[in-house]
FIZAMI-765456 format. One line per 3 residues: number of its first residue (from 1); their letters; for each residue x, y, z of C-alpha. Coordinates in steps of 0.1 Angstrom, whole numbers. Layout:
NUM = a = X,Y,Z; ...
This chain:
1 = mne = 321,165,-42; 346,153,-72; 350,116,-79
4 = kns = 387,115,-61; 370,129,-27; 340,107,-30
7 = lla = 357,76,-30; 381,86,3; 346,96,19
10 = efe = 326,73,42; 289,70,42; 263,58,69
13 = gvv = 238,35,65; 217,7,64; 223,-25,47
16 = agh = 200,-39,27; 205,-78,16; 194,-94,-17
19 = rdg = 183,-129,-19; 212,-136,-42; 237,-128,-17
22 = hgf = 247,-95,-25; 237,-64,-7; 234,-25,-6
25 = vvr = 240,3,17; 211,24,18; 226,58,24
28 = ddg = 215,83,53; 217,111,32; 193,99,4
31 = qpd = 221,96,-20; 224,67,-45; 226,29,-24
34 = iyl = 263,17,-24; 265,-21,-42; 278,-47,-16
37 = psn = 293,-78,-34; 289,-109,-17; 321,-111,0
40 = emr = 313,-80,18; 279,-94,28; 296,-121,48
43 = avl = 304,-100,82; 271,-84,82; 232,-90,79
46 = hkd = 205,-73,66; 192,-41,83; 224,-41,104
49 = rvk = 236,1,102; 273,4,91; 298,25,79
52 = ari = 309,21,41; 333,36,15; 330,38,-22
55 = vrv = 359,18,-37; 349,18,-72; 324,28,-99
58 = drk = 310,3,-128; 305,14,-162; 270,26,-158
61 = grp = 279,49,-127; 270,29,-100; 292,30,-66
64 = egr = 306,1,-53; 316,-1,-17; 333,-18,11
67 = vte = 321,-16,48; 347,-1,70; 328,-1,106
70 = ile = 295,-21,119; 280,6,138; 251,-13,151
73 = rsa = 237,-47,146; 199,-51,140; 179,-64,169
76 = api = 152,-77,149; 144,-112,154; 152,-137,125
79 = igr = 121,-160,117; 132,-193,97; 130,-231,99
82 = llq = 147,-258,120; 169,-280,103; 196,-306,109
85 = esg = 220,-316,87; 246,-341,92; 243,-336,130
88 = vwl = 245,-298,129; 214,-276,139; 207,-244,118
91 = vap = 178,-224,113; 170,-212,73; 162,-177,77
94 = edk = 126,-170,57; 134,-140,47; 162,-149,23
97 = ryg = 175,-113,23; 196,-125,51; 215,-140,31
100 = qdv = 232,-166,57; 220,-197,80; 221,-192,114
103 = lip = 241,-217,137; 221,-234,166; 239,-247,193
106 = kga = 225,-280,207; 213,-270,239; 198,-237,223
109 = tgs = 171,-256,201; 144,-254,234; 112,-275,226
112 = akp = 114,-268,183; 117,-302,163; 131,-302,130
115 = gqv = 110,-282,103; 92,-262,126; 91,-225,121
118 = vvv = 112,-206,150; 121,-170,159; 160,-166,167
121 = elt = 177,-146,185; 212,-141,176; 244,-147,203
124 = epp = 270,-142,179; 270,-119,146; 286,-134,118
127 = aly = 323,-128,107; 343,-130,75; 350,-163,83
130 = gqp = 320,-175,106; 282,-178,103; 259,-161,130
133 = vgr = 249,-181,159; 217,-182,180; 192,-197,202
136 = vke = 158,-205,196; 136,-179,215; 100,-190,203
139 = vlg = 84,-219,183; 57,-209,160; 47,-240,145
142 = eid = 45,-261,115; 50,-242,84; 14,-254,72
145 = dpg = -1,-246,103; -34,-225,93; -24,-189,100
148 = mei = 15,-195,98; 15,-168,76; 5,-142,97
151 = eia = 24,-152,125; 58,-150,107; 48,-117,92
154 = vrk = 37,-98,126; 76,-106,136; 90,-104,104
157 = ygv = 81,-67,105; 83,-58,140; 43,-55,143
160 = phe = 29,-53,181; 5,-82,184; 1,-88,224
163 = fsd = -12,-61,245; 5,-51,280; -5,-67,308
166 = aal = -15,-31,323; -35,-21,292; -52,-50,295
169 = aea = -58,-48,333; -73,-10,323; -94,-25,295
172 = ral = -112,-48,320; -117,-23,346; -139,-3,319
175 = pdt = -176,-4,326; -197,-27,298; -220,1,289
178 = vra = -223,39,286; -232,53,323; -253,81,334
181 = adl = -220,100,343; -207,97,311; -239,119,295
184 = rqr = -229,152,310; -224,181,286; -231,158,259
187 = vdl = -257,164,231; -284,136,232; -292,123,197
190 = rdv = -306,91,210; -337,100,187; -318,107,155
193 = alv = -319,79,132; -282,77,129; -267,40,110
196 = tid = -238,24,103; -230,13,68; -201,-9,65
199 = ged = -191,-42,50; -206,-76,56; -172,-87,74
202 = ard = -173,-51,98; -167,-62,133; -159,-26,146
205 = fdd = -183,2,137; -164,41,140; -189,63,118
208 = avy = -227,66,116; -247,89,96; -277,105,93
211 = cep = -291,136,66; -322,154,63; -332,186,38
214 = trv = -328,218,50; -325,252,39; -291,268,33
217 = grg = -292,304,27; -318,309,3; -316,276,-13
220 = kgw = -324,238,-9; -294,220,10; -290,191,38
223 = rll = -283,188,71; -256,161,73; -244,143,106
226 = vai = -212,122,110; -211,104,144; -179,89,152
229 = adv = -171,65,183; -157,88,211; -126,68,219
232 = shy = -111,96,237; -134,95,264; -122,61,272
235 = vkt = -83,60,260; -66,89,282; -34,102,271
238 = gsp = -1,81,284; -27,56,297; -16,21,294
241 = idi = -38,16,268; -28,50,251; 6,37,253
244 = day = 1,4,234; -21,22,209; 6,46,200
247 = dra = 29,20,197; 5,4,170; -7,35,153
250 = tsv = -31,15,130; -49,-18,131; -32,-44,107
253 = yfp = -58,-60,84; -52,-97,72; -72,-122,54
256 = rrv = -92,-140,82; -76,-119,112; -72,-85,122
259 = ipm = -46,-72,149; -64,-42,166; -53,-11,175
262 = lpe = -73,-10,206; -81,-39,228; -114,-57,219
265 = kls = -135,-47,246; -131,-12,229; -128,-19,196
268 = ngl = -155,-44,193; -178,-32,225; -176,-3,244
271 = csl = -165,20,214; -182,3,187; -214,20,173
274 = npd = -231,-15,173; -271,-12,165; -296,-9,193
277 = vdr = -272,0,221; -262,39,235; -227,49,225
280 = lcm = -210,80,233; -200,99,199; -181,132,187
283 = vcd = -205,147,161; -191,168,128; -229,185,120
286 = mli = -229,199,87; -250,224,66; -242,214,27
289 = nak = -257,234,-3; -270,224,-34; -235,227,-51
292 = gei = -221,203,-25; -205,231,-9; -199,231,29
295 = hay = -220,261,42; -215,256,79; -203,229,103
298 = qfy = -200,226,140; -183,199,163; -196,185,197
301 = pav = -197,154,221; -229,134,219; -247,100,228
304 = mhs = -263,81,200; -283,53,195; -275,34,163
307 = har = -310,28,145; -297,-2,122; -264,-16,109
310 = fty = -266,-18,75; -240,-34,49; -233,-16,14
313 = tev = -249,-41,-6; -280,-38,11; -283,1,9
316 = aai = -271,-4,-29; -301,-25,-33; -324,1,-14
319 = lqn = -311,28,-35; -317,12,-68; -352,1,-60
322 = trg = -372,18,-33; -400,-8,-35; -378,-38,-31
325 = pea = -378,-65,-3; -345,-47,12; -365,-14,13
328 = qgr = -398,-30,27; -378,-43,56; -366,-7,68
331 = kal = -395,14,57; -390,36,87; -352,43,72
334 = vps = -352,49,34; -361,84,33; -329,91,54
337 = lln = -308,70,28; -324,88,2; -314,120,15
340 = lhd = -277,106,21; -278,98,-16; -290,132,-26
343 = vyr = -263,147,-8; -239,125,-19; -244,132,-54
346 = all = -241,172,-48; -208,164,-26; -197,144,-57
349 = aar = -202,172,-83; -183,197,-62; -154,170,-61
352 = qar = -154,170,-101; -159,206,-99; -126,212,-79
355 = gav = -110,188,-100; -101,163,-78; -84,131,-91
358 = dfe = -107,101,-89; -93,67,-109; -112,38,-110
361 = tve = -88,9,-102; -95,-28,-93; -93,-39,-54
364 = tqi = -95,-74,-49; -106,-96,-18; -91,-131,-10
367 = vcd = -117,-157,4; -105,-182,25; -118,-214,39
370 = esg = -121,-225,73; -81,-237,73; -71,-205,59
373 = rie = -65,-219,25; -76,-193,-5; -108,-207,-23
376 = riv = -110,-175,-48; -99,-139,-50; -127,-117,-65
379 = prt = -128,-82,-73; -144,-54,-47; -170,-39,-65
382 = rnd = -178,-3,-52; -213,7,-54; -230,39,-45
385 = ahk = -231,28,-8; -192,32,-9; -190,64,-27
388 = lie = -218,76,-2; -200,70,28; -165,79,11
391 = eam = -179,115,5; -195,120,41; -163,107,56
394 = laa = -143,134,34; -167,163,44; -159,153,80
397 = nvc = -124,152,77; -121,183,58; -143,205,82
400 = sad = -121,191,112; -87,202,93; -103,237,90
403 = fig = -115,238,127; -81,229,140; -67,255,113
406 = qsk = -87,283,121; -83,277,159; -43,279,153
409 = hag = -39,250,172; -11,221,166; -24,191,153
412 = lfr = -17,164,125; -28,169,89; -29,143,62
415 = vhe = -6,158,35; -3,147,3; 20,165,-20
418 = gpt = 22,168,-62; 46,149,-78; 82,156,-74
421 = pek = 101,172,-102; 117,140,-112; 83,123,-113
424 = qet = 66,152,-134; 94,147,-162; 92,111,-165
427 = lrs = 52,112,-168; 56,144,-192; 82,118,-215
430 = ylk = 59,88,-213; 28,110,-222; 44,125,-253
433 = amg = 56,91,-262; 24,76,-260; 10,102,-282
436 = vpq = -14,117,-258; -19,153,-269; -23,165,-230
439 = sis = 2,171,-206; 11,182,-172; 25,219,-163
442 = dtp = 54,228,-143; 32,232,-110; 6,208,-118
445 = hps = -29,208,-103; -46,178,-96; -74,187,-122
448 = efq = -47,181,-149; -43,144,-141; -81,138,-144
451 = qia = -83,159,-177; -58,136,-188; -78,103,-173
454 = qat = -109,113,-189; -94,127,-223; -78,89,-226
457 = kdr = -104,65,-210; -119,51,-244; -83,45,-256
460 = pda = -71,9,-259; -44,16,-234; -67,39,-212
463 = qqi = -56,13,-180; -12,17,-186; -18,55,-192
466 = htm = -42,55,-154; -14,34,-139; 13,59,-147
469 = llr = -5,87,-137; -9,69,-102; 25,61,-101
472 = smq = 35,95,-107; 19,103,-74; 36,107,-42
475 = qai = 23,88,-8; 8,107,18; 18,114,51
478 = ytp = 8,127,89; 24,160,95; 17,193,116
481 = vnq = 25,215,88; -5,219,63; 7,217,28
484 = ghf = -27,204,14; -37,172,-1; -30,173,-36
487 = gla = -51,142,-51; -82,151,-31; -76,191,-43
490 = fea = -81,200,-6; -63,231,11; -61,211,43
493 = yth = -73,174,52; -69,158,83; -80,122,95
496 = fts = -111,122,120; -132,95,112; -117,61,122
499 = pir = -102,66,160; -107,30,163; -79,21,140
502 = ryp = -60,49,133; -41,70,159; -40,101,142
505 = dll = -76,101,145; -77,101,183; -51,128,183
508 = vhr = -73,146,161; -105,144,187; -84,152,214
511 = vik = -75,183,196; -110,192,187; -121,184,224
514 = ail = -93,208,239; -104,231,213; -141,234,223
517 = lkq = -129,236,260; -109,265,250; -78,245,261
520 = ryq = -47,232,245; -38,195,240; 0,187,252
523 = lpa = 12,157,232; 30,134,261; 65,125,261
526 = lpt = 69,101,233; 92,65,232; 121,64,208
529 = pge = 113,66,171; 118,30,159; 135,18,126
532 = aha = 109,26,104; 106,58,117; 138,67,111
535 = kls = 142,52,73; 110,69,65; 123,103,80
538 = krl = 156,103,63; 134,97,28; 111,128,33
541 = asr = 141,146,46; 162,133,15; 133,149,-13
544 = atp = 123,178,7; 131,211,-9; 156,235,6
547 = aaa = 130,257,16; 110,230,31; 140,217,49
550 = aas = 151,251,65; 112,255,79; 114,222,90
553 = rkl = 143,229,113; 129,265,126; 100,243,138
556 = nae = 94,251,177; 96,223,203; 57,216,202
559 = mqa = 56,212,164; 90,190,164; 69,168,190
562 = wqa = 40,167,166; 62,159,137; 76,132,155
565 = agl = 41,121,163; 31,121,126; 63,104,113
568 = hcs = 56,76,137; 22,72,125; 31,73,87
571 = ane = 59,49,93; 38,25,112; 9,27,84
574 = rra = 32,14,59; 49,-14,82; 9,-23,80
577 = dea = 6,-22,46; 39,-43,41; 31,-69,67
580 = srd = -5,-72,50; 10,-75,13; 35,-100,24
583 = vea = 8,-122,40; -14,-118,11; 16,-127,-14
586 = wlk = 22,-158,6; -13,-168,3; -14,-162,-34
589 = cky = 20,-183,-39; 2,-212,-17; -27,-212,-40
592 = mre = -9,-209,-71; 14,-238,-65; -19,-259,-71
595 = hlg = -20,-245,-107; 13,-252,-117; 20,-259,-157
598 = eef = -20,-242,-160; -24,-214,-186; -43,-181,-181
601 = sgl = -48,-149,-200; -34,-119,-183; -23,-82,-186
604 = vta = 10,-68,-184; 9,-45,-154; 42,-36,-151
607 = vts = 78,-34,-172; 113,-36,-162; 148,-41,-173
610 = fgl = 144,-76,-165; 109,-89,-173; 73,-84,-174
613 = fvt = 48,-85,-146; 16,-101,-156; -17,-101,-135
616 = lda = -43,-128,-146; -76,-119,-155; -92,-147,-137
619 = myv = -70,-150,-107; -60,-113,-97; -27,-126,-91
622 = egl = 6,-112,-103; 38,-129,-116; 70,-122,-136
625 = vhi = 78,-134,-175; 114,-131,-170; 134,-115,-199
628 = tel = 147,-149,-211; 113,-161,-214; 107,-135,-243
631 = gge = 125,-153,-270; 163,-157,-284; 170,-119,-290
634 = yfr = 179,-89,-272; 153,-68,-256; 158,-31,-247
637 = fde = 141,-13,-219; 126,19,-230; 117,36,-198
640 = arq = 100,65,-211; 73,42,-232; 76,17,-201
643 = elr = 82,-12,-225; 106,-40,-238; 116,-41,-274
646 = ger = 129,-68,-296; 166,-50,-311; 162,-72,-345
649 = tgi = 122,-80,-346; 109,-48,-334; 85,-69,-309
652 = rya = 69,-46,-281; 57,-55,-246; 40,-25,-229
655 = lgt = 19,-19,-203; -15,-32,-211; -4,-61,-235
658 = rvq = -25,-89,-236; -7,-121,-232; -13,-159,-225
661 = vqv = 9,-174,-195; 19,-205,-178; 22,-209,-145
664 = srv = 57,-220,-145; 76,-218,-111; 61,-210,-76
667 = dld = 89,-195,-48; 69,-195,-13; 96,-182,5
670 = grr = 107,-153,-21; 68,-146,-24; 73,-152,-59
673 = idf = 55,-164,-91; 74,-170,-126; 55,-174,-155
676 = rlv = 63,-185,-193; 48,-168,-224; 29,-192,-241
679 = rgd = -1,-182,-266; 8,-144,-278; 42,-156,-286
682 = edv = 34,-166,-321; 6,-141,-324; 30,-109,-314
685 = iqr = 61,-125,-341; 36,-127,-371; 22,-93,-366
688 = amr = 54,-78,-362; 64,-98,-399; 38,-80,-415
691 = dks = 51,-47,-397; 85,-56,-407; 73,-56,-440
694 = agp = 52,-25,-438; 83,-5,-420; 106,-4,-392
697 = vad = 80,-3,-360; 64,-34,-342; 35,-24,-316
700 = vgg = 22,-47,-293; -3,-29,-274; -1,0,-292
703 = teg = -27,29,-295; -43,36,-328; -37,77,-338
706 = sks = -7,77,-310; 29,84,-324; 38,46,-312
709 = grr = 7,31,-327; 13,47,-362; 30,26,-385
712 = krs = 59,41,-411; 48,25,-446; 77,22,-474
715 = gap = 78,1,-503; 113,-11,-495; 113,-47,-484
718 = pas = 129,-55,-453; 161,-70,-449; 165,-109,-453
721 = sav = 183,-113,-421; 154,-97,-402; 130,-118,-420
724 = qdl = 151,-150,-412; 152,-139,-375; 115,-137,-374
727 = kga = 110,-173,-392; 135,-187,-369; 117,-168,-340
730 = vrk = 83,-185,-353; 96,-219,-357; 114,-220,-319
733 = aaa = 77,-203,-304; 60,-233,-320; 89,-260,-308
736 = rkd = 83,-247,-274; 44,-251,-275; 49,-286,-290
739 = grs = 75,-297,-264; 48,-282,-236; 18,-304,-252
742 = kgg = 37,-334,-249; 46,-323,-213; 80,-309,-220
745 = aap = 92,-271,-209; 114,-245,-223; 146,-244,-202
748 = rsr = 153,-213,-179; 180,-196,-171; 197,-202,-136
751 = ksr = 204,-164,-131; 169,-152,-137; 155,-132,-111
754 = r = 135,-99,-103
């Protein structure tokens, strides 16, 4: 389409507001977003569906538009604080992307009091010359009430948090224990020493494991049993509990609280593989040879009796010292744990042989006190017990995918595609710019990523290189069309091991049971797709190749139903992740408000055109150093190198650069923490001065031996203006430091934003 036609055409999409008052139309066709200036946002709100027309294109080729028609107002409630100003009641939205306060008539405030957090239902939409009007639908409480951040998040993201009366009634009618009638046509494994291994704070137990040595073919090997809670025995297709579970699609985990997919009677009781009680399960029974290859497997329904509830810490201690106090208390079960450790090492060797991507990343855990306030943020350390369970679950999931594929039955696979051509090119440019000799091919295999990770693990900038490798990956989705799992290097993979907390696993169980009974499982009629489903569907369609799009259109009715179920589960998985991240960001902001003005060391973990994101070493909290805080010169963003470079001084801030920052501002509503660069300014500038005298390249966080780390040495002295710039920058940095030591603060730009 030429430029003239594009200016005449109209496009449909969803409005995405911005906290600064402008917004964008996220187009349904996947083309670049259309910018909406603040005056165009007066009559619309964040999440409204509109039709828009491009009216101009700016100097950088970005389209600016005008809303021509409002197709659908968003039904999402607005959460905010009730305020009274000059006798007028209004609600200031907690999500600043809405951009406008909501007027509340005097009789529409209900029982809410000024300052309380409320849920608002709109009665009149905004207009060009009028604010939106609404009524208070629900009072959540005071802003500082424990758990308020979770109450806000579940409503902000539309997370279902109350079970229907029908589902609760059905749950109450279920038995408290396994009945004799439930044991028919099940293998009795109650004498097998199956155990659960989970975290200290786990409350529901999906999986139990057992391993013993055996002959596999002509060599040695192991028999590995992975027993998974048989949720499908109690949750029937189309039942009230099933409808609620499908709506949620996943459990949502917050610090100190879980919103479960199933009622508590099932998730923590009847289905949970608690110790010393009988429980129904579905078993993946595998024979694994010395090379870690799955030689044979079978599935069957069973009844089990968990012989112990282990924690990861306890198992790791036993494996490290089989004569220690932990092992002495579990003498009868130690041999099975050692067998599990042996089969884990074989499975790990097989993972490495097939070239699966395995980056070591730091995960954190928020530790809260009784009132919900953060006490500390600590790294989660993965020991051999974590990895042992992970490899056992991967093996069972692979067998599940193979079983469904071999049976030619429709189902959901967990698909992780390789990087898009655009991301491949970005990664190649970055690796070349960083002087990494290895690169990826036009049709990359996961082993190529693993080889790059291994080859660069000892470099000073290893963390930033591994970060870029991870960012080039796509997100995994659920789909009935098997396209393999790129990251794990599996030809087929699905989720079988967590039916208490993931709906796709429950569907996989039903399919496996149907295959065992030589039947065909039929999906029930599915509800109308939600907003998240529609958004993900359009995003996937926009990135699909023409061949993949054509294949998708040719799917029969049964496969289309499975595709809709997969999209729904994928979208709600993302919704749960967003809600969890929102709560964590809120808690971290409240935590950092207590540390305003304090200084910390940190690492640059992201570089953008508007500044640096820095993660603090001690706190594991990320904040923004805006570009206006980097000094009095112009910084250019180099996307290939992922760095900001000063045009006059040559100062460079890249991924992995170590800096010292001060906490300068915390915006709780915006979930945003701002840092100011402190020490490191002077060091960086002094280094740049030395490099200027040696040549034109200054490198912060560069790599020895890489192209970005080499300095061209010439005898020519630097230009006097550059020397004066550097000396002036040093004086300014010292003055800022002196000012801070006396209680002063460097001025901030009012326009600074992410």
